[in-house]
C-alpha positions in Angstrom: 91.8 114.3 79.3 90.4 110.8 78.6 89.0 108.2 82.0 91.5 106.2 80.7 93.6 104.5 83.7 96.4 102.5 82.9 97.4 99.6 85.7 100.7 98.5 85.0 101.4 94.9 86.6 97.6 95.2 87.6 96.4 91.5 87.1 96.9 90.2 90.7 95.3 90.4 93.9 95.3 94.0 94.3 94.7 95.3 90.5 91.9 93.4 90.1 90.0 94.5 92.8 91.2 98.1 91.7 90.1 97.2 88.6 86.6 96.4 89.3 86.3 99.5 92.0 87.6 102.3 88.8 85.0 100.4 86.3 82.5 100.3 88.5 83.3 104.9 88.8 83.0 104.9 85.2 86.5 104.7 84.1 88.0 102.8 81.4 91.0 100.9 82.6 93.5 99.2 80.7 96.2 96.5 82.6 99.7 96.2 81.4 100.1 92.2 81.8 103.0 89.5 80.5 99.8 87.4 79.8 98.0 87.7 76.4 96.0 91.1 75.4 92.3 91.1 75.1 89.2 92.2 76.8 88.1 90.5 80.2 85.6 91.8 82.7 86.7 95.6 84.0 89.4 95.8 81.9 91.2 95.8 78.7 94.2 93.9 78.4 97.6 95.1 77.0 100.8 92.6 76.9 104.1 93.9 78.4 107.2 92.8 79.5 107.4 95.1 82.3 111.7 96.3 81.1 111.2 97.7 77.8 109.1 100.0 75.6 106.7 98.4 72.7 103.2 99.1 71.1 102.0 99.7 74.7 103.2 102.9 75.1 100.7 104.6 72.9 98.0 103.5 76.1 100.2 106.5 78.3 99.4 109.0 75.9 96.5 111.3 77.3 95.3 108.7 79.9 94.3 110.2 83.7 97.0 108.3 85.7 99.1 105.7 85.7 99.4 103.4 88.8 102.1 100.7 89.0 101.8 97.7 90.7 104.9 95.9 89.0 107.4 93.7 90.4 108.1 89.9 91.2 106.7 88.3 93.8 108.5 88.4 97.3 106.1 85.5 98.6 109.8 83.1 97.7 112.8 81.8 98.5 115.5 84.9 98.7 117.8 82.5 96.0 120.6 85.0 94.5 118.7 84.3 91.3 115.1 85.7 93.2 116.3 88.4 94.4 118.3 89.6 91.2 114.6 89.6 89.5 112.9 91.8 93.0 115.4 94.4 92.7 115.0 94.6 89.1 111.8 94.2 88.2 110.6 96.8 90.4 113.6 99.3 89.2 113.1 98.5 85.6 109.0 99.0 85.7 110.0 102.4 87.2 112.3 103.3 84.5 110.4 102.5 81.4 107.2 103.7 82.9 109.0 107.3 83.2 110.4 107.0 80.0 107.1 106.7 78.4 105.5 109.4 80.8 108.0 111.7 79.3 107.9 111.0 75.7 103.8 111.7 75.9 102.6 114.8 74.3 99.6 115.1 76.8 101.1 113.1 80.0 99.0 111.9 82.4 98.4 114.5 85.6 99.4 111.6 88.3 102.1 108.6 88.2 101.1 106.6 90.9 103.9 103.5 92.6 102.6 100.5 94.9 105.2 100.5 97.4 106.1 98.8 100.7 106.1 99.3 104.4 109.4 96.8 104.5 111.3 100.1 104.0 111.5 100.5 107.8 112.3 96.6 108.5 111.2 94.6 111.5 110.2 97.2 114.2 107.7 97.2 117.1 107.9 101.1 117.3 105.2 102.8 116.0 106.2 104.2 112.5 104.7 107.5 110.7 106.5 108.3 107.3 109.2 109.7 109.1 110.5 106.7 111.4 113.9 105.7 110.0 114.3 102.8 107.6 115.4 99.5 109.3 118.2 97.1 107.2 118.3 94.3 105.2 117.7 93.1 101.8 113.5 93.6 101.6 114.3 97.4 103.3 117.2 98.1 100.3 114.7 96.6 97.9 112.7 99.8 99.1 114.8 102.5 99.0 116.4 101.6 95.9 112.8 101.6 94.4 112.3 104.4 95.9 114.8 106.5 94.9 114.4 105.1 91.4 110.7 106.4 91.3 111.5 109.8 92.6 115.1 110.1 90.2 113.7 112.2 87.6 111.2 115.4 87.6 108.1 114.6 85.0 106.8 118.3 85.1 103.4 117.9 84.3 102.8 114.7 86.4 102.8 114.7 90.0 103.6 111.8 92.0 102.3 109.5 94.7 104.0 106.6 96.8 102.0 104.5 98.8 103.9 102.1 101.2 100.6 99.2 100.9 101.2 97.3 104.2 98.5 94.1 104.8 96.0 94.3 102.8 92.9 92.0 103.3 90.2 91.0 101.2 88.0 88.1 100.0 89.6 85.2 97.9 93.2 86.3 97.8 95.7 88.1 99.1 98.2 87.8 102.2 94.9 86.1 104.1 94.0 84.0 102.3 96.8 81.7 103.3 96.2 82.3 107.2 93.1 81.4 106.1 93.9 77.5 104.8 95.9 77.3 108.3 93.2 78.4 110.4 90.9 76.0 108.6 93.0 73.1 109.4 93.2 74.3 112.9 96.8 75.6 112.2 96.2 79.1 112.7 98.2 79.5 115.9 100.5 82.5 116.8 103.5 82.6 114.5 107.0 82.5 116.2 107.1 85.2 119.0 104.0 86.8 118.0 105.0 90.1 119.1 105.4 91.2 115.8 103.4 93.6 114.2 100.7 93.5 111.1 99.9 96.8 109.6 96.5 95.7 107.9 94.1 97.4 106.1 91.3 96.5 104.1 90.9 96.4 99.8 88.2 98.4 100.2 89.9 101.5 101.9 93.2 101.2 99.6 91.1 101.3 96.8 89.8 104.5 98.2 93.4 105.7 98.7 94.1 105.3 95.2 91.5 107.3 94.4 91.9 110.0 96.7 95.9 109.9 95.1 94.2 110.4 91.2 92.0 112.9 92.0 92.9 114.6 95.2 95.8 117.1 93.3 96.8 118.3 96.5 98.2 114.5 97.7 102.0 114.3 96.6 104.9 112.0 97.9 105.6 109.2 100.1 102.2 108.4 102.7 101.9 104.9 104.6 99.2 103.0 103.1 97.9 101.0 105.7 94.7 101.2 108.4 95.3 102.8 111.4 95.1 100.3 113.9 98.0 97.6 113.3 97.9 94.6 116.1 100.4 92.1 117.3 100.4 88.7 115.0 99.6 87.0 118.3 96.3 89.2 118.2 95.6 89.0 114.7 95.5 84.6 114.6 93.6 85.1 118.0 91.0 87.4 116.7 90.7 85.2 113.1 90.2 81.9 114.9 87.4 83.4 116.5 85.7 84.9 113.4 85.9 81.2 111.9 84.6 79.6 114.9 88.2 77.3 115.9 89.6 77.2 118.9 92.7 77.0 120.1 95.6 76.4 117.9 99.4 75.0 118.4 101.9 77.9 117.9 104.2 77.4 115.3 107.9 78.7 116.9 110.5 80.1 114.9 112.5 77.0 113.9 109.5 74.8 113.0 108.3 78.1 110.7 111.7 78.0 109.3 111.5 74.5 108.3 108.0 74.7 106.8 108.8 78.0 104.8 111.6 76.6 102.9 110.0 73.0 102.4 106.4 73.3 101.8 104.9 77.1 101.6 108.5 77.8 99.4 108.8 80.9 101.2 111.2 83.1 102.8 110.6 82.3 106.7 111.1 86.2 107.6 108.0 87.5 105.6 105.7 85.7 108.7 108.4 86.1 111.6 109.0 90.0 111.1 106.6 92.9 111.2 106.3 96.5 111.6 103.5 98.8 113.7 102.9 101.7 110.7 99.9 104.0 110.9 99.3 106.2 107.9 99.6 110.1 109.6 99.8 111.6 106.3 97.2 109.8 104.6 95.3 110.9 108.2 96.2 114.7 108.4 95.0 115.0 105.1 91.4 114.2 106.1 91.4 110.4 104.2 88.6 108.2 106.5 89.2 104.9 107.1 86.0 102.5 106.2 87.7 99.9 108.2 89.5 100.5 111.7 88.2 96.8 114.1 89.8 93.7 113.0 87.3 91.6 114.3 84.2 93.1 112.1 86.6 93.3 109.1 87.7 89.8 109.6 84.0 89.0 109.8 82.7 91.1 106.9 85.1 89.2 105.0 84.8 85.5 106.1 81.1 86.2 105.3 81.8 87.4 102.2 84.1 84.3 100.8 81.0 82.1 102.9 77.9 83.5 100.7 80.6 82.9 97.5 81.2 79.2 98.1 77.8 78.5 98.9 76.5 79.5 95.5 79.6 78.6 93.5 
């Protein structure tokens, strides 16, 4: 078995962070991307379309793990076309990767799928892995995505699905637009402010994925989020404090709808809904979080970004 790890759709924020993390641990990282093939820092890029078999399938043979991040970004307006692409990009990548693993003489011992906490819908009730699922388009996507991932048995390959929360890290991801708003004194409460943000640090997410690769006792579905979710009101107040910003005007729901469609070109429900999730199964398995205090976490990320901008 080689030390090669395949990151399908790994050219975004999460994939690049994981590629750097795994490379530092001595792994060879191959990112399957729609872009051009070639060598970049921390990874070798191989071209694929996320839906059909091709030369990329040779990379799966004998690899140590496959991690699938593929899927059209949900950060868009939910037109009929975009909704179809959001659904199809997830289902197609799961199927073609499953087929590639089945065709291997030496299949990878683990297949890790990046899922979403959105399966729980918009809820303020505490959700562990056994909580009931919600309703709506995002929930339906998650349900069909998970069903597709577990539909076909892979006799020699363990499956782990991580329902990923709101990932915090420097220079990208979900935090970047919120920091920009706060910079311009627009980092107020969004909507009611009572919707929950189930957050985690990118370093903890990388450690979760690494644990899923290394620990053959980890199998099935896990909430990949931190143990201390907070409301939107508390999150934005803490972010303003860390960035030395005072009071900021709240953004009531009608204004969020208007701004989302006209300015951000995205779905307003992404900001107006939330979920209060905890990683019960990971904690039960003995996983230790480095980042559980929101203020300390945001302060650490903000300090890193300031240092980078000073030296760039």
